[in-house]
N, C-alpha and C positions, 0 to 999 in steps of 0.2 A: 426325157422328158421335153411333152410338147413351148414351144411359145404362150403357147396360153396361160396351159396349168400354171408357169414363170412369173407370167403377169396375174395373175390371179395369190396365188402362193407369195406374190413379196405386197401388195394389196393386203393384202388380210392383214400382215408380220405389221404396215404399215398403223391401217386400222389400227389394233391395237395396242403398238407404246402411244398412238396417242391416245386412249379411252383410257388408260395409265395413267397417264400425265395427266393428263385432264379431272382422274378422280384423287393426286397429289395435289393437286394446287387448289386441286376450286370444285371439293367435293361437296359442298351443301347443293350445288349448282349443277353437279354427277347424282347425286344422288336424286334428284327431283326429276327430273332429264329420264330414266329410270326409272324411275316408279312414275312417270303420267306416262312412258314407252306402254309398264307396262299389264296399268288399266284400260290405253288402248287397246290389247289384244286378247286382257281379259271381259272384258267385254260383247267378243266377238263373234259369233255363233258358234262353229266351227272349232269342231272340238281340238284340231291343230291350236287355231289359233289360240284357245285356253292356257292349254300346256306349251305353251310361245309365251303367252304372259304370267306362266305362274313364273316359267324356267326365267323372266327378263325382273322380278315380284324384288328391289334391290333388302336387304336384310335390318334391320332395327339397329336404328342406330341408339349408337351407349354417353345419353351424360355424360358428361362432362364434369370433376366433384371429385369430392373424395366418394369411397364408397363402392367408386371405381376398379380401383389398383389398378392406374392406369403407371406406377410407381419411379411419377412423374420427379412430385416434390419429399418421397420419400415418408412420411407421411402417415398416409393409411397400412403399411405392413409394418 
């Protein structure tokens, strides 16, 4: 494996780990950022960009409270 491929692989793993860290500790910010990126790509003319935007579209957020079956307080179950 060449040095360039190793560097690309290391950078990809580090970026993925940073993204997971942000999603864990800043969930609202990461959701909004992902939604903005998705909207940016979906509004472009290219079909490739539209598909990328649809792939980046974040999942709908689930409201907290009873009825979500989160099993934290054990009152829903």
